[in-house]
N, CA, C and O atoms as CSV, one atom per row, in Angstrom:
chain,resi,resn,atom,element,x,y,z
A,1,MET,N,N,0.832,-1.182,0.000
A,1,MET,CA,C,0.000,0.000,0.000
A,1,MET,C,C,0.881,1.252,0.000
A,1,MET,O,O,1.719,1.429,0.884
A,2,ARG,N,N,0.687,2.101,-0.981
A,2,ARG,CA,C,1.461,3.344,-1.062
A,2,ARG,C,C,1.080,4.294,0.053
A,2,ARG,O,O,-0.099,4.503,0.340
A,3,ARG,N,N,2.087,4.860,0.669
A,3,ARG,CA,C,1.868,5.808,1.758
A,3,ARG,C,C,1.795,7.228,1.213
A,3,ARG,O,O,2.425,7.562,0.209
A,4,GLU,N,N,1.020,8.044,1.890
A,4,GLU,CA,C,0.902,9.457,1.542
A,4,GLU,C,C,1.574,10.346,2.583
A,4,GLU,O,O,1.828,11.524,2.330
A,5,THR,N,N,1.861,9.777,3.756
A,5,THR,CA,C,2.554,10.513,4.815
A,5,THR,C,C,3.592,9.587,5.441
A,5,THR,O,O,3.546,8.366,5.289
A,6,ILE,N,N,4.521,10.210,6.146
A,6,ILE,CA,C,5.555,9.475,6.866
A,6,ILE,C,C,5.815,10.235,8.162
A,6,ILE,O,O,5.720,11.462,8.195
A,7,ARG,N,N,6.138,9.518,9.213
A,7,ARG,CA,C,6.558,10.203,10.436
A,7,ARG,C,C,8.064,10.005,10.577
A,7,ARG,O,O,8.642,9.124,9.940
A,8,HIS,N,N,8.686,10.811,11.398
A,8,HIS,CA,C,10.136,10.724,11.545
A,8,HIS,C,C,10.516,10.493,12.999
A,8,HIS,O,O,9.790,10.854,13.925
A,9,GLU,N,N,11.677,9.881,13.163
A,9,GLU,CA,C,12.277,9.685,14.485
A,9,GLU,C,C,13.758,9.977,14.382
A,9,GLU,O,O,14.447,9.422,13.527
A,10,PHE,N,N,14.252,10.847,15.250
A,10,PHE,CA,C,15.683,11.066,15.349
A,10,PHE,C,C,16.244,10.007,16.287
A,10,PHE,O,O,15.753,9.842,17.404
A,11,VAL,N,N,17.264,9.292,15.841
A,11,VAL,CA,C,17.868,8.208,16.614
A,11,VAL,C,C,19.384,8.322,16.556
A,11,VAL,O,O,19.936,8.859,15.596
A,12,ASP,N,N,20.057,7.813,17.589
A,12,ASP,CA,C,21.516,7.721,17.525
A,12,ASP,C,C,21.909,6.573,16.610
A,12,ASP,O,O,22.747,6.721,15.720
A,13,VAL,N,N,21.286,5.428,16.851
A,13,VAL,CA,C,21.561,4.228,16.079
A,13,VAL,C,C,20.235,3.740,15.504
A,13,VAL,O,O,19.222,3.709,16.202
A,14,VAL,N,N,20.248,3.365,14.250
A,14,VAL,CA,C,19.038,2.894,13.586
A,14,VAL,C,C,18.639,1.542,14.171
A,14,VAL,O,O,19.491,0.670,14.342
A,15,PRO,N,N,17.356,1.357,14.478
A,15,PRO,CA,C,16.936,0.073,15.040
A,15,PRO,C,C,17.115,-1.067,14.044
A,15,PRO,O,O,17.150,-0.855,12.832
A,16,GLU,N,N,17.226,-2.272,14.576
A,16,GLU,CA,C,17.407,-3.450,13.730
A,16,GLU,C,C,16.198,-3.677,12.828
A,16,GLU,O,O,16.347,-4.050,11.664
A,17,HIS,N,N,15.007,-3.452,13.362
A,17,HIS,CA,C,13.779,-3.600,12.571
A,17,HIS,C,C,13.232,-2.213,12.243
A,17,HIS,O,O,12.965,-1.422,13.148
A,18,LEU,N,N,13.064,-1.912,10.954
A,18,LEU,CA,C,12.509,-0.633,10.535
A,18,LEU,C,C,10.994,-0.759,10.414
A,18,LEU,O,O,10.486,-1.610,9.685
A,19,GLU,N,N,10.291,0.089,11.129
A,19,GLU,CA,C,8.829,0.105,11.082
A,19,GLU,C,C,8.375,0.779,9.781
A,19,GLU,O,O,8.984,1.751,9.334
A,20,GLU,N,N,7.317,0.262,9.190
A,20,GLU,CA,C,6.742,0.861,7.975
A,20,GLU,C,C,6.276,2.280,8.283
A,20,GLU,O,O,5.702,2.530,9.343
A,21,GLY,N,N,6.520,3.206,7.365
A,21,GLY,CA,C,6.018,4.567,7.503
A,21,GLY,C,C,6.800,5.459,8.432
A,21,GLY,O,O,6.317,6.521,8.826
A,22,VAL,N,N,8.035,5.035,8.800
A,22,VAL,CA,C,8.872,5.840,9.688
A,22,VAL,C,C,10.196,6.136,8.999
A,22,VAL,O,O,10.845,5.230,8.476
A,23,LEU,N,N,10.595,7.401,9.000
A,23,LEU,CA,C,11.909,7.809,8.512
A,23,LEU,C,C,12.805,7.943,9.739
A,23,LEU,O,O,12.598,8.828,10.569
A,24,TYR,N,N,13.801,7.066,9.854
A,24,TYR,CA,C,14.746,7.080,10.963
A,24,TYR,C,C,15.928,7.949,10.561
A,24,TYR,O,O,16.538,7.729,9.515
A,25,ILE,N,N,16.251,8.938,11.393
A,25,ILE,CA,C,17.305,9.895,11.072
A,25,ILE,C,C,18.384,9.829,12.136
A,25,ILE,O,O,18.121,10.047,13.319
A,26,SER,N,N,19.608,9.523,11.701
A,26,SER,CA,C,20.751,9.526,12.601
A,26,SER,C,C,21.669,10.672,12.185
A,26,SER,O,O,22.398,10.569,11.198
A,27,VAL,N,N,21.626,11.758,12.945
A,27,VAL,CA,C,22.513,12.889,12.664
A,27,VAL,C,C,23.951,12.452,12.912
A,27,VAL,O,O,24.866,12.831,12.180
A,28,ARG,N,N,24.133,11.649,13.954
A,28,ARG,CA,C,25.472,11.160,14.305
A,28,ARG,C,C,26.150,10.471,13.122
A,28,ARG,O,O,27.340,10.678,12.882
A,29,TYR,N,N,25.394,9.651,12.381
A,29,TYR,CA,C,25.947,8.926,11.244
A,29,TYR,C,C,25.551,9.530,9.901
A,29,TYR,O,O,25.802,8.936,8.853
A,30,ALA,N,N,24.935,10.706,9.931
A,30,ALA,CA,C,24.565,11.435,8.714
A,30,ALA,C,C,23.824,10.534,7.721
A,30,ALA,O,O,24.187,10.446,6.548
A,31,THR,N,N,22.785,9.871,8.217
A,31,THR,CA,C,22.036,8.914,7.406
A,31,THR,C,C,20.566,8.940,7.798
A,31,THR,O,O,20.223,9.132,8.964
A,32,ALA,N,N,19.706,8.745,6.806
A,32,ALA,CA,C,18.274,8.533,7.055
A,32,ALA,C,C,17.885,7.225,6.379
A,32,ALA,O,O,18.337,6.939,5.270
A,33,LEU,N,N,17.054,6.433,7.040
A,33,LEU,CA,C,16.611,5.142,6.506
A,33,LEU,C,C,15.106,5.007,6.666
A,33,LEU,O,O,14.506,5.572,7.581
A,34,HIS,N,N,14.513,4.250,5.762
A,34,HIS,CA,C,13.091,3.924,5.868
A,34,HIS,C,C,12.790,2.722,4.986
A,34,HIS,O,O,13.601,2.340,4.142
A,35,ARG,N,N,11.641,2.140,5.184
A,35,ARG,CA,C,11.159,1.098,4.276
A,35,ARG,C,C,10.503,1.807,3.111
A,35,ARG,O,O,9.839,2.827,3.293
A,36,CYS,N,N,10.687,1.270,1.910
A,36,CYS,CA,C,10.135,1.886,0.706
A,36,CYS,C,C,8.658,2.218,0.935
A,36,CYS,O,O,7.899,1.403,1.460
A,37,LEU,N,N,8.278,3.392,0.544
A,37,LEU,CA,C,6.931,3.885,0.819
A,37,LEU,C,C,5.869,3.340,-0.122
A,37,LEU,O,O,4.689,3.661,0.019
A,38,CYS,N,N,6.286,2.509,-1.090
A,38,CYS,CA,C,5.305,1.863,-1.963
A,38,CYS,C,C,4.683,0.656,-1.278
A,38,CYS,O,O,3.638,0.160,-1.701
A,39,GLY,N,N,5.340,0.178,-0.200
A,39,GLY,CA,C,4.836,-0.978,0.524
A,39,GLY,C,C,5.578,-2.266,0.210
A,39,GLY,O,O,5.235,-3.314,0.758
A,40,CYS,N,N,6.592,-2.220,-0.663
A,40,CYS,CA,C,7.321,-3.443,-1.032
A,40,CYS,C,C,8.205,-3.958,0.093
A,40,CYS,O,O,8.598,-5.124,0.083
A,41,GLY,N,N,8.529,-3.093,1.080
A,41,GLY,CA,C,9.318,-3.515,2.232
A,41,GLY,C,C,10.817,-3.337,2.091
A,41,GLY,O,O,11.549,-3.601,3.044
A,42,SER,N,N,11.305,-2.896,0.930
A,42,SER,CA,C,12.753,-2.701,0.746
A,42,SER,C,C,13.271,-1.631,1.693
A,42,SER,O,O,12.589,-0.642,1.965
A,43,GLU,N,N,14.492,-1.840,2.195
A,43,GLU,CA,C,15.132,-0.869,3.071
A,43,GLU,C,C,15.834,0.176,2.216
A,43,GLU,O,O,16.665,-0.163,1.373
A,44,ILE,N,N,15.502,1.443,2.429
A,44,ILE,CA,C,16.051,2.540,1.646
A,44,ILE,C,C,16.990,3.357,2.529
A,44,ILE,O,O,16.587,3.849,3.583
A,45,VAL,N,N,18.232,3.497,2.099
A,45,VAL,CA,C,19.248,4.250,2.831
A,45,VAL,C,C,19.543,5.531,2.058
A,45,VAL,O,O,19.847,5.488,0.866
A,46,THR,N,N,19.452,6.665,2.739
A,46,THR,CA,C,19.753,7.944,2.110
A,46,THR,C,C,20.838,8.644,2.922
A,46,THR,O,O,20.548,9.242,3.958
A,47,PRO,N,N,22.101,8.570,2.453
A,47,PRO,CA,C,23.185,9.257,3.158
A,47,PRO,C,C,22.995,10.774,3.052
A,47,PRO,O,O,22.600,11.289,2.006
A,48,LEU,N,N,23.280,11.471,4.141
A,48,LEU,CA,C,23.136,12.921,4.177
A,48,LEU,C,C,24.501,13.553,3.972
A,48,LEU,O,O,25.382,13.450,4.826
A,49,SER,N,N,24.666,14.204,2.841
A,49,SER,CA,C,25.929,14.873,2.520
A,49,SER,C,C,25.681,15.831,1.365
A,49,SER,O,O,24.631,15.760,0.725
A,50,PRO,N,N,26.618,16.720,1.086
A,50,PRO,CA,C,26.431,17.662,-0.023
A,50,PRO,C,C,26.270,16.992,-1.385
A,50,PRO,O,O,25.708,17.591,-2.302
A,51,THR,N,N,26.755,15.759,-1.530
A,51,THR,CA,C,26.637,15.084,-2.824
A,51,THR,C,C,25.542,14.020,-2.839
A,51,THR,O,O,25.371,13.333,-3.847
A,52,ASP,N,N,24.805,13.872,-1.752
A,52,ASP,CA,C,23.744,12.872,-1.695
A,52,ASP,C,C,22.423,13.561,-1.351
A,52,ASP,O,O,21.872,14.272,-2.192
A,53,TRP,N,N,21.901,13.368,-0.135
A,53,TRP,CA,C,20.628,13.972,0.259
A,53,TRP,C,C,20.842,15.018,1.321
A,53,TRP,O,O,21.801,14.958,2.091
A,54,GLU,N,N,19.928,15.989,1.355
A,54,GLU,CA,C,19.905,17.010,2.394
A,54,GLU,C,C,18.606,16.852,3.171
A,54,GLU,O,O,17.531,16.702,2.591
A,55,LEU,N,N,18.723,16.886,4.470
A,55,LEU,CA,C,17.575,16.784,5.358
A,55,LEU,C,C,17.248,18.167,5.887
A,55,LEU,O,O,18.139,18.889,6.333
A,56,SER,N,N,15.980,18.539,5.840
A,56,SER,CA,C,15.511,19.781,6.455
A,56,SER,C,C,14.514,19.424,7.538
A,56,SER,O,O,13.654,18.565,7.346
A,57,PHE,N,N,14.631,20.091,8.681
A,57,PHE,CA,C,13.730,19.873,9.820
A,57,PHE,C,C,13.248,21.239,10.265
A,57,PHE,O,O,14.056,22.099,10.616
A,58,ASP,N,N,11.933,21.451,10.256
A,58,ASP,CA,C,11.380,22.758,10.618
A,58,ASP,C,C,10.873,22.817,12.052
A,58,ASP,O,O,10.162,23.752,12.422
A,59,GLY,N,N,11.232,21.828,12.857
A,59,GLY,CA,C,10.772,21.764,14.231
A,59,GLY,C,C,9.598,20.812,14.401
A,59,GLY,O,O,9.321,20.360,15.511
A,60,GLU,N,N,8.906,20.505,13.304
A,60,GLU,CA,C,7.769,19.592,13.353
A,60,GLU,C,C,7.813,18.528,12.265
A,60,GLU,O,O,7.428,17.383,12.499
A,61,THR,N,N,8.282,18.903,11.076
A,61,THR,CA,C,8.289,17.976,9.945
A,61,THR,C,C,9.673,17.922,9.313
A,61,THR,O,O,10.518,18.783,9.554
A,62,VAL,N,N,9.890,16.884,8.492
A,62,VAL,CA,C,11.158,16.744,7.781
A,62,VAL,C,C,10.913,16.663,6.282
A,62,VAL,O,O,9.841,16.269,5.822
A,63,SER,N,N,11.938,17.047,5.540
A,63,SER,CA,C,11.946,16.924,4.085
A,63,SER,C,C,13.298,16.382,3.671
A,63,SER,O,O,14.307,16.656,4.321
A,64,LEU,N,N,13.325,15.613,2.591
A,64,LEU,CA,C,14.575,15.127,2.002
A,64,LEU,C,C,14.673,15.682,0.596
A,64,LEU,O,O,13.682,15.743,-0.132
A,65,ASP,N,N,15.856,16.080,0.227
A,65,ASP,CA,C,16.088,16.593,-1.111
A,65,ASP,C,C,17.393,16.010,-1.620
A,65,ASP,O,O,18.383,16.060,-0.890
A,66,PRO,N,N,17.458,15.471,-2.804
A,66,PRO,CA,C,16.435,15.422,-3.844
A,66,PRO,C,C,15.441,14.273,-3.611
A,66,PRO,O,O,15.342,13.731,-2.510
A,67,SER,N,N,14.720,13.922,-4.660
A,67,SER,CA,C,13.744,12.837,-4.591
A,67,SER,C,C,14.436,11.504,-4.353
A,67,SER,O,O,15.658,11.393,-4.440
A,68,ILE,N,N,13.634,10.506,-4.054
A,68,ILE,CA,C,14.136,9.155,-3.833
A,68,ILE,C,C,13.662,8.297,-4.994
A,68,ILE,O,O,12.468,8.044,-5.150
A,69,GLY,N,N,14.615,7.854,-5.807
A,69,GLY,CA,C,14.312,6.999,-6.950
A,69,GLY,C,C,14.818,5.599,-6.672
A,69,GLY,O,O,16.027,5.370,-6.670
A,70,ASN,N,N,13.930,4.673,-6.440
A,70,ASN,CA,C,14.301,3.300,-6.080
A,70,ASN,C,C,14.402,2.422,-7.322
A,70,ASN,O,O,13.792,1.354,-7.377
A,71,TRP,N,N,15.150,2.854,-8.297
A,71,TRP,CA,C,15.208,2.197,-9.599
A,71,TRP,C,C,15.998,0.899,-9.587
A,71,TRP,O,O,15.909,0.127,-10.542
A,72,SER,N,N,16.762,0.633,-8.546
A,72,SER,CA,C,17.487,-0.638,-8.442
A,72,SER,C,C,16.617,-1.733,-7.840
A,72,SER,O,O,17.009,-2.900,-7.817
A,73,TYR,N,N,15.454,-1.364,-7.359
A,73,TYR,CA,C,14.529,-2.316,-6.758
A,73,TYR,C,C,13.442,-2.685,-7.760
A,73,TYR,O,O,13.189,-1.957,-8.719
A,74,GLU,N,N,12.808,-3.820,-7.524
A,74,GLU,CA,C,11.766,-4.287,-8.429
A,74,GLU,C,C,10.624,-3.274,-8.555
A,74,GLU,O,O,10.058,-3.118,-9.637
A,75,CYS,N,N,10.281,-2.588,-7.466
A,75,CYS,CA,C,9.152,-1.651,-7.482
A,75,CYS,C,C,9.423,-0.408,-8.334
A,75,CYS,O,O,8.495,0.172,-8.898
A,76,GLN,N,N,10.679,-0.004,-8.427
A,76,GLN,CA,C,11.110,1.197,-9.149
A,76,GLN,C,C,10.292,2.428,-8.774
A,76,GLN,O,O,10.002,3.271,-9.623
A,77,SER,N,N,9.926,2.527,-7.506
A,77,SER,CA,C,9.147,3.679,-7.060
A,77,SER,C,C,10.011,4.938,-7.040
A,77,SER,O,O,11.238,4.870,-6.954
A,78,HIS,N,N,9.345,6.078,-7.121
A,78,HIS,CA,C,10.019,7.375,-7.163
A,78,HIS,C,C,9.121,8.376,-6.448
A,78,HIS,O,O,7.958,8.547,-6.812
A,79,TYR,N,N,9.673,9.045,-5.416
A,79,TYR,CA,C,8.856,9.969,-4.632
A,79,TYR,C,C,9.729,11.008,-3.938
A,79,TYR,O,O,10.948,10.864,-3.840
A,80,TRP,N,N,9.076,12.041,-3.468
A,80,TRP,CA,C,9.685,13.091,-2.672
A,80,TRP,C,C,9.092,13.010,-1.271
A,80,TRP,O,O,7.931,12.636,-1.108
A,81,ILE,N,N,9.879,13.356,-0.268
A,81,ILE,CA,C,9.374,13.516,1.091
A,81,ILE,C,C,9.470,15.001,1.398
A,81,ILE,O,O,10.562,15.561,1.493
A,82,ARG,N,N,8.304,15.633,1.553
A,82,ARG,CA,C,8.214,17.066,1.822
A,82,ARG,C,C,7.299,17.281,3.025
A,82,ARG,O,O,6.104,16.989,2.979
A,83,ARG,N,N,7.890,17.799,4.102
A,83,ARG,CA,C,7.113,18.114,5.303
A,83,ARG,C,C,6.259,16.921,5.743
A,83,ARG,O,O,5.068,17.059,6.024
A,84,ASN,N,N,6.893,15.756,5.794
A,84,ASN,CA,C,6.298,14.482,6.210
A,84,ASN,C,C,5.207,13.979,5.267
A,84,ASN,O,O,4.507,13.021,5.595
A,85,CYS,N,N,5.053,14.605,4.107
A,85,CYS,CA,C,4.106,14.136,3.091
A,85,CYS,C,C,4.891,13.482,1.962
A,85,CYS,O,O,5.996,13.910,1.630
A,86,VAL,N,N,4.312,12.448,1.382
A,86,VAL,CA,C,4.941,11.727,0.280
A,86,VAL,C,C,4.280,12.179,-1.018
A,86,VAL,O,O,3.063,12.084,-1.179
A,87,HIS,N,N,5.106,12.670,-1.937
A,87,HIS,CA,C,4.624,13.111,-3.241
A,87,HIS,C,C,5.167,12.140,-4.285
A,87,HIS,O,O,6.378,12.038,-4.484
A,88,TRP,N,N,4.267,11.436,-4.940
A,88,TRP,CA,C,4.639,10.375,-5.873
A,88,TRP,C,C,4.894,10.912,-7.264
A,88,TRP,O,O,4.201,11.815,-7.733
A,89,SER,N,N,5.894,10.349,-7.920
A,89,SER,CA,C,6.200,10.670,-9.310
A,89,SER,C,C,5.552,9.625,-10.207
A,89,SER,O,O,5.221,8.524,-9.766
A,90,ARG,N,N,5.381,9.981,-11.447
A,90,ARG,CA,C,4.872,9.004,-12.418
A,90,ARG,C,C,5.971,7.984,-12.709
A,90,ARG,O,O,7.138,8.223,-12.401
A,91,ARG,N,N,5.611,6.872,-13.289
A,91,ARG,CA,C,6.555,5.811,-13.662
A,91,ARG,C,C,7.510,6.345,-14.721
A,91,ARG,O,O,7.087,7.062,-15.628
A,92,MET,N,N,8.787,6.006,-14.620
A,92,MET,CA,C,9.782,6.466,-15.585
A,92,MET,C,C,10.256,5.294,-16.437
A,92,MET,O,O,10.309,4.153,-15.979
A,93,SER,N,N,10.596,5.599,-17.681
A,93,SER,CA,C,11.126,4.578,-18.585
A,93,SER,C,C,12.588,4.306,-18.238
A,93,SER,O,O,13.215,5.087,-17.524
A,94,GLU,N,N,13.128,3.199,-18.744
A,94,GLU,CA,C,14.545,2.877,-18.525
A,94,GLU,C,C,15.437,3.996,-19.068
A,94,GLU,O,O,16.457,4.328,-18.466
A,95,ARG,N,N,15.056,4.563,-20.186
A,95,ARG,CA,C,15.828,5.662,-20.792
A,95,ARG,C,C,15.824,6.897,-19.892
A,95,ARG,O,O,16.860,7.537,-19.714
A,96,GLN,N,N,14.666,7.234,-19.324
A,96,GLN,CA,C,14.580,8.377,-18.415
A,96,GLN,C,C,15.406,8.131,-17.152
A,96,GLN,O,O,16.090,9.033,-16.669
A,97,ILE,N,N,15.341,6.922,-16.625
A,97,ILE,CA,C,16.121,6.574,-15.437
A,97,ILE,C,C,17.612,6.703,-15.733
A,97,ILE,O,O,18.361,7.237,-14.915
A,98,ALA,N,N,18.043,6.226,-16.880
A,98,ALA,CA,C,19.461,6.325,-17.261
A,98,ALA,C,C,19.898,7.783,-17.350
A,98,ALA,O,O,21.003,8.127,-16.931
A,99,ARG,N,N,19.039,8.638,-17.891
A,99,ARG,CA,C,19.370,10.071,-17.982
A,99,ARG,C,C,19.506,10.699,-16.599
A,99,ARG,O,O,20.428,11.478,-16.356
A,100,VAL,N,N,18.593,10.360,-15.696
A,100,VAL,CA,C,18.648,10.908,-14.337
A,100,VAL,C,C,19.916,10.435,-13.634
A,100,VAL,O,O,20.595,11.229,-12.982
A,101,ARG,N,N,20.236,9.163,-13.759
A,101,ARG,CA,C,21.453,8.635,-13.128
A,101,ARG,C,C,22.708,9.301,-13.685
A,101,ARG,O,O,23.630,9.611,-12.931
A,102,ALA,N,N,22.751,9.521,-14.987
A,102,ALA,CA,C,23.908,10.193,-15.604
A,102,ALA,C,C,24.028,11.625,-15.086
A,102,ALA,O,O,25.130,12.087,-14.789
A,103,GLN,N,N,22.912,12.321,-14.977
A,103,GLN,CA,C,22.920,13.690,-14.445
A,103,GLN,C,C,23.395,13.704,-12.996
A,103,GLN,O,O,24.173,14.576,-12.609
A,104,ASP,N,N,22.937,12.749,-12.194
A,104,ASP,CA,C,23.388,12.649,-10.804
A,104,ASP,C,C,24.901,12.454,-10.728
A,104,ASP,O,O,25.574,13.086,-9.914
A,105,ARG,N,N,25.435,11.569,-11.587
A,105,ARG,CA,C,26.897,11.335,-11.599
A,105,ARG,C,C,27.647,12.614,-11.948
A,105,ARG,O,O,28.652,12.937,-11.315
A,106,ARG,N,N,27.162,13.346,-12.957
A,106,ARG,CA,C,27.826,14.603,-13.351
A,106,ARG,C,C,27.805,15.611,-12.202
A,106,ARG,O,O,28.813,16.260,-11.923
A,107,GLU,N,N,26.669,15.738,-11.545
A,107,GLU,CA,C,26.573,16.694,-10.436
A,107,GLU,C,C,27.495,16.311,-9.287
A,107,GLU,O,O,28.115,17.184,-8.680
A,108,LYS,N,N,27.596,15.029,-8.979
A,108,LYS,CA,C,28.498,14.585,-7.921
A,108,LYS,C,C,29.952,14.874,-8.273
A,108,LYS,O,O,30.733,15.289,-7.417
A,109,GLU,N,N,30.308,14.655,-9.526
A,109,GLU,CA,C,31.676,14.936,-9.959
A,109,GLU,C,C,31.990,16.421,-9.839
A,109,GLU,O,O,33.100,16.791,-9.458
A,110,GLN,N,N,31.027,17.270,-10.158
A,110,GLN,CA,C,31.233,18.721,-10.051
A,110,GLN,C,C,31.396,19.157,-8.599
A,110,GLN,O,O,32.196,20.046,-8.304
A,111,LEU,N,N,30.649,18.542,-7.696
A,111,LEU,CA,C,30.726,18.899,-6.279
A,111,LEU,C,C,31.927,18.281,-5.584
A,111,LEU,O,O,32.374,18.786,-4.554
A,112,GLY,N,N,32.449,17.205,-6.132
A,112,GLY,CA,C,33.586,16.529,-5.510
A,112,GLY,C,C,33.112,15.486,-4.521
A,112,GLY,O,O,32.654,15.818,-3.428
A,113,LYS,N,N,33.219,14.250,-4.895
A,113,LYS,CA,C,32.787,13.129,-4.053
A,113,LYS,C,C,33.679,13.034,-2.827
A,113,LYS,O,O,34.903,13.084,-2.956
A,114,PRO,N,N,33.089,12.897,-1.626
A,114,PRO,CA,C,33.919,12.718,-0.428
A,114,PRO,C,C,34.778,11.456,-0.538
A,114,PRO,O,O,34.377,10.475,-1.163
A,115,HIS,N,N,35.949,11.493,0.068
A,115,HIS,CA,C,36.887,10.370,0.022
A,115,HIS,C,C,36.862,9.574,1.311
A,115,HIS,O,O,37.918,9.181,1.807
A,116,GLY,N,N,35.718,9.333,1.854
A,116,GLY,CA,C,35.615,8.574,3.093
A,116,GLY,C,C,35.089,9.434,4.226
A,116,GLY,O,O,34.790,10.614,4.039
A,117,TRP,N,N,34.980,8.848,5.371
A,117,TRP,CA,C,34.438,9.541,6.531
A,117,TRP,C,C,35.567,10.209,7.298
A,117,TRP,O,O,36.427,9.525,7.854
A,118,PRO,N,N,35.576,11.545,7.336
A,118,PRO,CA,C,36.619,12.246,8.077
A,118,PRO,C,C,36.454,12.058,9.582
A,118,PRO,O,O,35.360,11.759,10.060
A,119,ASP,N,N,37.519,12.230,10.306
A,119,ASP,CA,C,37.510,12.221,11.761
A,119,ASP,C,C,36.841,10.977,12.340
A,119,ASP,O,O,36.130,11.065,13.341
A,120,GLY,N,N,37.063,9.823,11.721
A,120,GLY,CA,C,36.526,8.584,12.258
A,120,GLY,C,C,35.017,8.507,12.262
A,120,GLY,O,O,34.448,7.805,13.098
A,121,GLY,N,N,34.348,9.202,11.361
A,121,GLY,CA,C,32.901,9.107,11.257
A,121,GLY,C,C,32.149,10.253,11.914
A,121,GLY,O,O,30.920,10.286,11.860
A,122,ARG,N,N,32.854,11.195,12.533
A,122,ARG,CA,C,32.155,12.350,13.113
A,122,ARG,C,C,31.931,13.383,12.017
A,122,ARG,O,O,32.749,13.513,11.107
A,123,GLN,N,N,30.855,14.100,12.099
A,123,GLN,CA,C,30.578,15.161,11.149
A,123,GLN,C,C,30.094,16.384,11.903
A,123,GLN,O,O,29.790,16.321,13.094
A,124,LYS,N,N,30.031,17.481,11.197
A,124,LYS,CA,C,29.587,18.735,11.782
A,124,LYS,C,C,28.100,18.903,11.493
A,124,LYS,O,O,27.693,18.884,10.331
A,125,ALA,N,N,27.296,19.065,12.516
A,125,ALA,CA,C,25.863,19.306,12.335
A,125,ALA,C,C,25.562,20.709,12.827
A,125,ALA,O,O,26.006,21.093,13.910
A,126,GLU,N,N,24.824,21.471,12.061
A,126,GLU,CA,C,24.481,22.835,12.424
A,126,GLU,C,C,22.994,23.040,12.268
A,126,GLU,O,O,22.340,22.369,11.470
A,127,VAL,N,N,22.465,23.973,13.038
A,127,VAL,CA,C,21.073,24.359,12.901
A,127,VAL,C,C,21.077,25.810,12.441
A,127,VAL,O,O,21.673,26.668,13.094
A,128,ASP,N,N,20.409,26.093,11.310
A,128,ASP,CA,C,20.371,27.466,10.815
A,128,ASP,C,C,19.242,28.237,11.501
A,128,ASP,O,O,18.528,27.685,12.338
A,129,GLU,N,N,19.081,29.536,11.140
A,129,GLU,CA,C,18.122,30.415,11.796
A,129,GLU,C,C,16.688,29.898,11.697
A,129,GLU,O,O,15.883,30.166,12.589
A,130,SER,N,N,16.352,29.169,10.645
A,130,SER,CA,C,14.986,28.685,10.477
A,130,SER,C,C,14.737,27.415,11.289
A,130,SER,O,O,13.610,26.921,11.322
A,131,GLY,N,N,15.765,26.882,11.940
A,131,GLY,CA,C,15.593,25.687,12.740
A,131,GLY,C,C,15.816,24.408,11.962
A,131,GLY,O,O,15.694,23.322,12.528
A,132,ARG,N,N,16.141,24.500,10.675
A,132,ARG,CA,C,16.360,23.295,9.879
A,132,ARG,C,C,17.727,22.717,10.196
A,132,ARG,O,O,18.713,23.444,10.313
A,133,VAL,N,N,17.770,21.434,10.330
A,133,VAL,CA,C,19.038,20.760,10.592
A,133,VAL,C,C,19.698,20.487,9.250
A,133,VAL,O,O,19.066,19.947,8.341
A,134,ARG,N,N,20.951,20.853,9.125
A,134,ARG,CA,C,21.714,20.557,7.920
A,134,ARG,C,C,23.003,19.864,8.363
A,134,ARG,O,O,23.643,20.265,9.335
A,135,VAL,N,N,23.349,18.860,7.656
A,135,VAL,CA,C,24.522,18.069,8.028
A,135,VAL,C,C,25.554,18.196,6.921
A,135,VAL,O,O,25.247,18.004,5.745
A,136,TRP,N,N,26.768,18.518,7.305
A,136,TRP,CA,C,27.865,18.589,6.356
A,136,TRP,C,C,28.988,17.678,6.839
A,136,TRP,O,O,29.261,17.585,8.036
A,137,LEU,N,N,29.604,17.039,5.930
A,137,LEU,CA,C,30.797,16.273,6.270
A,137,LEU,C,C,32.004,17.119,5.915
A,137,LEU,O,O,32.034,17.782,4.878
A,138,ARG,N,N,32.994,17.088,6.785
A,138,ARG,CA,C,34.224,17.794,6.455
A,138,ARG,C,C,35.085,16.904,5.582
A,138,ARG,O,O,35.054,15.678,5.698
A,139,LYS,N,N,35.858,17.536,4.703
A,139,LYS,CA,C,36.747,16.758,3.836
A,139,LYS,C,C,37.753,15.996,4.690
A,139,LYS,O,O,38.094,16.405,5.799
A,140,LEU,N,N,38.208,14.900,4.152
A,140,LEU,CA,C,39.125,14.041,4.879
A,140,LEU,C,C,40.373,14.805,5.328
A,140,LEU,O,O,40.861,14.601,6.439
A,141,PHE,N,N,40.884,15.677,4.468
A,141,PHE,CA,C,42.058,16.463,4.812
A,141,PHE,C,C,41.683,17.920,4.815
A,141,PHE,O,O,41.567,18.537,3.756
A,142,GLY,N,N,41.490,18.477,5.985
A,142,GLY,CA,C,41.139,19.891,6.105
A,142,GLY,C,C,39.896,20.089,6.945
A,142,GLY,O,O,39.136,19.152,7.193
A,143,ASP,N,N,39.700,21.330,7.381
A,143,ASP,CA,C,38.581,21.642,8.266
A,143,ASP,C,C,37.473,22.427,7.575
A,143,ASP,O,O,36.540,22.885,8.235
A,144,ARG,N,N,37.560,22.588,6.273
A,144,ARG,CA,C,36.520,23.342,5.574
A,144,ARG,C,C,35.245,22.516,5.496
A,144,ARG,O,O,35.298,21.292,5.378
A,145,THR,N,N,34.081,23.197,5.564
A,145,THR,CA,C,32.837,22.513,5.247
A,145,THR,C,C,32.604,22.687,3.756
A,145,THR,O,O,33.070,23.658,3.160
A,146,TYR,N,N,31.908,21.780,3.172
A,146,TYR,CA,C,31.670,21.836,1.735
A,146,TYR,C,C,30.253,21.459,1.431
A,146,TYR,O,O,29.854,21.447,0.266
C-alpha cells in the first residue's frame, strides 16, 4: 500500500527492525533510513551529505532533497518527502532513469565526491536560523565545510 505521509524519528543508532512509515534519522551517522513507501518492504538508505541527500527539519516535519528513486529495486518507485508528506512521481522509462542517473553522476563529480568519513565518522551538524538541521561532512584532509 502506497503511503501518503511518513513520520520521523531522530535516533543515535538505527533500530534493527525498521517500522513501515517511519523515517529514521541519525545525525550522528549522517544517514536517514526507511522502508520503501510503496509498501514493497525494501530498506532505503539515504546518506546525508552535499553530494547525496539534504535533510531539512522545521521543528515539526522533515523533508529530504532530492527525490528518492528506487530504480534498483523491483518496485522502481520514485517519490519526494516534503514536510512528512509523500509526493509520488509518475513511472519512468529505462531511458529516463538512465538520464537521471547520468545527471546525478555529473553533479556529484562537479561537487567533488567525499573520500571517506573524516575524523573517524564524526561530522559537523548545524542548525540554521529557520531551525532546519543541515549536516555537512568535512573533507578528509582539512577543516573546511563543503
